[in-house]
C-alpha positions as CSV (number, residue, x, y, z in Angstrom):
1,R,0.8,-16.0,-6.0
2,N,4.4,-16.8,-8.2
3,E,3.1,-16.7,-11.4
4,T,0.7,-13.9,-11.0
5,D,1.5,-11.0,-13.1
6,L,1.7,-8.7,-10.5
7,Y,4.0,-10.7,-8.4
8,L,6.2,-11.3,-11.4
9,A,6.3,-7.4,-12.5
10,G,6.9,-6.3,-8.8
11,R,8.9,-8.7,-6.8
12,S,11.9,-6.7,-7.9
13,E,10.8,-3.2,-7.1
14,V,9.3,-3.9,-3.8
15,E,13.2,-5.7,-3.1
16,T,14.6,-2.8,-4.7
17,L,12.5,-0.7,-2.1
18,A,13.7,-2.5,1.0
19,E,17.2,-2.3,0.1
20,R,17.3,1.5,-0.5
21,T,15.0,2.5,2.5
22,G,16.3,-0.3,4.7
23,E,12.6,-0.9,6.0
24,Y,10.2,-3.3,5.3
25,A,8.5,-3.4,1.4
26,H,5.1,-5.0,0.7
27,L,3.1,-5.6,-2.7
28,T,-0.4,-6.1,-2.0
29,V,-3.6,-6.7,-3.7
30,V,-7.4,-6.7,-2.8
31,D,-8.9,-10.3,-2.0
32,M,-12.8,-10.4,-0.7
33,G,-12.5,-6.2,0.2
34,K,-9.6,-7.0,2.0
35,E,-5.9,-6.5,1.9
36,V,-3.6,-9.1,0.9
37,T,0.3,-9.3,0.9
38,I,1.7,-11.1,-1.7
39,H,5.2,-10.3,-1.5
40,E,7.4,-8.7,1.2
41,R,10.9,-7.7,1.8
42,R,12.4,-7.1,5.0
43,G,14.8,-4.1,5.0
44,E,18.4,-3.9,6.8
45,N,17.0,-1.9,9.7
46,A,12.9,-3.2,9.5
47,V,11.3,-3.7,12.7
48,A,8.5,-5.4,13.7
49,R,9.1,-9.0,12.1
50,D,6.7,-10.8,13.8
51,Y,4.0,-8.5,13.2
52,H,4.7,-8.5,9.6
53,R,4.7,-11.8,9.4
54,R,1.7,-12.7,11.4
55,M,0.4,-9.7,9.1
56,R,1.0,-11.9,6.0
57,E,-0.8,-14.6,7.3
58,L,-4.1,-12.3,8.0
59,P,-6.4,-10.2,5.6
60,Q,-5.9,-6.4,6.7
61,H,-8.7,-3.6,6.6
62,L,-8.1,-1.4,3.9
63,H,-9.2,1.8,5.3
64,Y,-5.9,1.9,7.8
65,T,-3.3,1.4,5.7
66,A,-1.4,3.2,3.1
67,T,-1.3,0.4,0.2
68,G,-5.3,-0.1,1.4
69,K,-6.2,3.9,1.1
70,A,-4.1,3.9,-2.1
71,M,-6.5,1.4,-3.6
72,L,-9.1,2.4,-2.0
73,A,-8.4,6.2,-4.0
74,H,-8.6,4.7,-7.1
75,F,-11.5,2.3,-6.9
76,E,-14.9,2.8,-8.8
77,Q,-17.3,4.7,-6.3
78,S,-19.6,1.6,-5.4
79,R,-17.1,-0.7,-5.4
80,L,-15.3,1.6,-2.7
81,E,-19.1,1.8,-0.8
82,R,-19.7,-1.9,-1.3
83,I,-16.4,-2.5,0.6
84,V,-17.0,0.3,3.2
85,D,-20.7,-1.3,3.5
86,E,-19.5,-4.8,4.2
87,Q,-16.0,-4.4,6.2
88,G,-16.9,-1.3,7.8
89,L,-14.4,1.2,9.2
90,P,-13.3,0.1,12.5
91,A,-10.4,1.2,14.5
92,Q,-7.4,-0.3,14.6
93,T,-5.8,2.4,16.7
94,E,-6.9,6.3,18.2
95,E,-5.5,7.5,14.3
96,T,-7.4,4.9,12.6
97,I,-10.5,6.8,10.1
98,T,-13.7,5.8,10.9
99,E,-15.6,8.2,9.4
100,R,-17.0,8.1,5.5
101,N,-17.0,11.6,5.3
102,E,-13.0,11.7,7.0
103,L,-12.3,8.6,4.6
104,S,-13.8,10.5,1.3
105,D,-11.6,13.5,2.1
106,A,-8.6,11.4,2.5
107,L,-9.0,9.5,-0.6
108,A,-9.2,12.9,-2.4
109,T,-5.9,13.7,-0.8
110,I,-4.5,11.0,-2.2
111,R,-5.6,11.2,-5.4
112,E,-4.6,14.5,-5.7
113,R,-0.9,13.9,-4.4
114,G,-0.5,10.4,-5.9
115,Y,0.6,8.4,-2.6
116,A,-1.2,7.5,0.7
117,V,0.0,7.3,4.0
118,N,-0.4,5.6,7.2
119,D,0.3,7.7,10.3
120,E,0.0,5.7,13.1
121,E,-3.3,4.2,12.0
122,E,-2.9,0.5,11.7
123,V,0.3,0.1,14.8
124,R,1.2,3.1,17.0
125,G,4.4,4.5,16.5
126,M,4.5,2.8,12.7
127,R,3.7,5.2,9.4
128,S,3.7,4.0,6.1
129,V,3.9,5.3,2.5
130,G,2.0,3.2,-0.5
131,A,0.9,3.9,-4.0
132,A,-1.5,2.2,-6.1
133,I,-0.4,0.4,-8.9
134,R,-2.5,0.2,-12.1
135,A,-3.2,-1.9,-14.7
136,L,-2.9,-1.6,-18.6
137,D,-7.2,-0.9,-18.5
138,D,-6.2,1.9,-15.7
139,E,-8.0,-0.4,-13.1
140,V,-6.2,-1.1,-9.9
141,A,-3.5,-3.9,-9.8
142,G,-2.5,-3.7,-6.4
143,A,-0.4,-1.3,-4.3
144,I,3.5,-0.8,-3.1
145,S,4.6,0.7,0.1
146,V,7.7,1.4,2.5
147,T,6.6,0.8,6.6
148,A,8.8,2.0,9.2
149,P,8.9,3.4,12.7
150,K,7.6,6.7,13.0
151,S,11.3,8.1,14.3
152,R,12.8,7.1,11.0
153,L,9.9,7.9,8.7
154,S,9.7,11.8,9.6
155,G,10.6,15.0,8.1
156,E,11.4,15.2,4.4
157,R,11.8,11.5,4.4
158,F,8.1,11.0,5.2
159,R,7.1,13.7,3.2
160,T,9.3,13.7,0.0
161,T,12.0,10.7,0.0
162,V,9.8,8.0,0.5
163,P,7.1,9.1,-1.4
164,E,8.7,9.7,-4.6
165,L,10.6,6.2,-3.9
166,V,7.6,4.3,-3.6
167,E,5.3,6.2,-6.5
168,Q,8.4,5.1,-8.5
169,A,8.4,1.6,-8.0
170,A,4.6,1.7,-8.3
171,N,5.5,3.4,-12.1
172,I,7.9,0.8,-13.1
173,V,5.5,-1.8,-12.2
174,E,2.9,-0.4,-14.3
175,V,5.6,-0.7,-17.0
176,N,6.9,-4.2,-16.1
177,L,2.8,-5.0,-16.2
178,E,2.3,-3.2,-19.3
179,T,5.0,-4.2,-21.4
180,A,4.6,-8.4,-20.1
181,V,0.8,-7.8,-21.4
182,L,2.4,-6.5,-24.8
183,N,4.9,-9.7,-24.8
184,E,2.1,-12.1,-24.7
């Protein structure tokens, strides 16, 4: 992990996001059809430390996390279908997307607006905002996100402020990835 291009390009942006928001920030990748966190930082106000620690150890389904949906939105259709066929769309909470048509609509919205949200789909009372990170070849390299209690990630902070911070962080990681390749 510590020597992967994405980790090296994204580590400082995860730390900056956690510091700026005071919440958890995550850098994730897809491995065998599930989401794996390769780096996270806990902001000074972040909650659910034990949950986040456990989730670091266990790969998550992509369809109910903000980073997972952000990555799914930019996969080729054949890869998306293969993941859904293999992993299914199990419910994590009452808000989890469990129907293919609903997931397809959500992914179209993500592509249009540039970021994904998890609105209590993984944990009741928690929200996340995530954005995909594209590599030089335009393939999905991973994703970056901020996770916070719904009470703190609401209103303009949920609709504008945090999405802008997350999208900026994703862009900076993309630039870091590209310039690292150009310097080799």
